[in-house]
C-alpha positions in Angstrom: 199.5 5.5 -181.9 201.6 6.1 -184.7 198.9 5.9 -187.5 197.9 9.3 -186.1 201.0 10.8 -187.4 200.2 13.9 -189.5 202.9 15.8 -191.7 203.0 19.6 -191.9 205.0 22.1 -194.0 206.3 25.7 -193.8 205.0 27.5 -196.6 208.0 29.9 -196.4 211.1 27.7 -196.3 209.7 24.0 -197.0 210.6 22.5 -193.7 208.3 19.4 -193.2 207.8 17.6 -189.8 206.1 14.6 -188.7 203.9 15.2 -185.5 203.6 12.0 -183.7 201.5 13.6 -180.6 200.5 17.2 -179.5 199.0 20.3 -180.5 199.4 21.4 -184.1 198.8 25.0 -183.2 201.9 25.2 -181.3 203.9 24.3 -184.8 205.7 27.4 -185.9 208.4 28.0 -188.4 209.7 31.3 -190.0 207.1 33.0 -187.9 204.0 31.5 -188.8 202.1 28.4 -188.2 202.9 25.3 -190.3 200.3 23.9 -192.7 198.7 20.3 -192.5 199.5 18.3 -195.7 196.7 16.4 -197.0 198.0 13.4 -198.7 196.6 12.6 -202.5 195.9 9.1 -203.4 195.4 9.3 -207.1 197.5 10.9 -209.6 196.1 12.3 -212.9 199.4 14.0 -213.8 201.9 12.3 -216.5 204.5 12.1 -213.7 203.4 9.7 -210.9 203.4 10.3 -207.4 201.5 7.6 -205.7 204.0 5.0 -204.0 203.7 1.6 -205.3 205.0 -1.8 -203.9 205.7 -5.2 -204.3 205.7 -7.9 -201.3 208.8 -9.9 -201.3 208.6 -12.4 -198.2 208.7 -10.2 -195.3 209.5 -7.1 -196.9 208.2 -5.0 -199.7 210.0 -3.1 -202.5 208.8 0.5 -202.7 209.2 2.7 -205.7 207.2 6.1 -206.4 204.8 5.8 -209.6 203.9 3.1 -211.6 206.3 4.8 -214.0 209.3 5.8 -211.7 209.2 9.4 -210.7 211.9 11.7 -212.1 214.8 12.5 -209.9 216.2 15.8 -210.9 217.8 18.4 -209.0 214.8 20.7 -208.9 212.0 18.1 -208.9 212.4 14.9 -206.7 211.0 12.8 -204.2 212.5 13.7 -200.9 211.5 11.0 -198.7 209.3 7.9 -198.3 207.7 6.9 -195.1 205.9 3.8 -194.0 203.7 4.3 -191.0 202.1 1.6 -189.0 200.3 1.5 -185.5 203.3 1.4 -183.3 206.3 2.9 -185.6 207.2 5.0 -188.5 210.1 4.4 -191.0 211.4 7.2 -193.0 213.9 6.6 -196.0 215.4 10.1 -197.1 216.1 10.5 -200.8 218.3 12.5 -203.0 218.1 13.9 -206.5 219.6 11.5 -209.3 219.0 8.3 -207.2 216.3 5.7 -207.7 213.0 6.1 -205.4 213.2 2.1 -204.8 213.8 0.9 -201.5 213.0 -1.8 -199.1 211.0 -1.7 -195.9 209.5 -4.4 -193.9 206.2 -5.5 -194.7 203.4 -4.2 -192.2 200.0 -5.2 -193.3 197.5 -2.1 -192.9 200.4 0.5 -192.7 200.3 3.5 -195.0 203.1 4.5 -197.5 203.8 8.1 -197.9 206.0 9.8 -200.6 206.8 13.5 -200.5 207.4 15.2 -203.7 209.2 18.8 -203.4 207.0 20.1 -206.0 203.7 18.4 -205.8 203.5 17.5 -202.1 202.3 14.3 -200.0 201.1 11.2 -201.6 200.1 8.1 -199.8 198.7 4.4 -200.4 197.8 1.6 -198.0 199.7 -1.7 -197.8 197.3 -4.6 -198.2 
């Protein structure tokens, strides 16, 4: 089931992968095991990282942070993913663009956002 997706990062080069099924000990990059990313759900920093959404009919409008996260060349949200029971939808983002995107409404799905400096963040869609 997709809900079991886990994200891993290479501490050397920064590669990030989503493991759908399998043995995480087999994940290697740059000659070392990749490390499990633990998603944060609360943000005490000045810059916000937790994904927020608003439901609009059968979709959600997602952005990162109640005050939108900066999207600078050296500090930005790299991607947003929606993980439900049977699928994962991921949107890649780039510096200098908005974090706002539209995704299908999937009650109970988890929204993830990955900041290149502050790691993985999540919230659950109600």
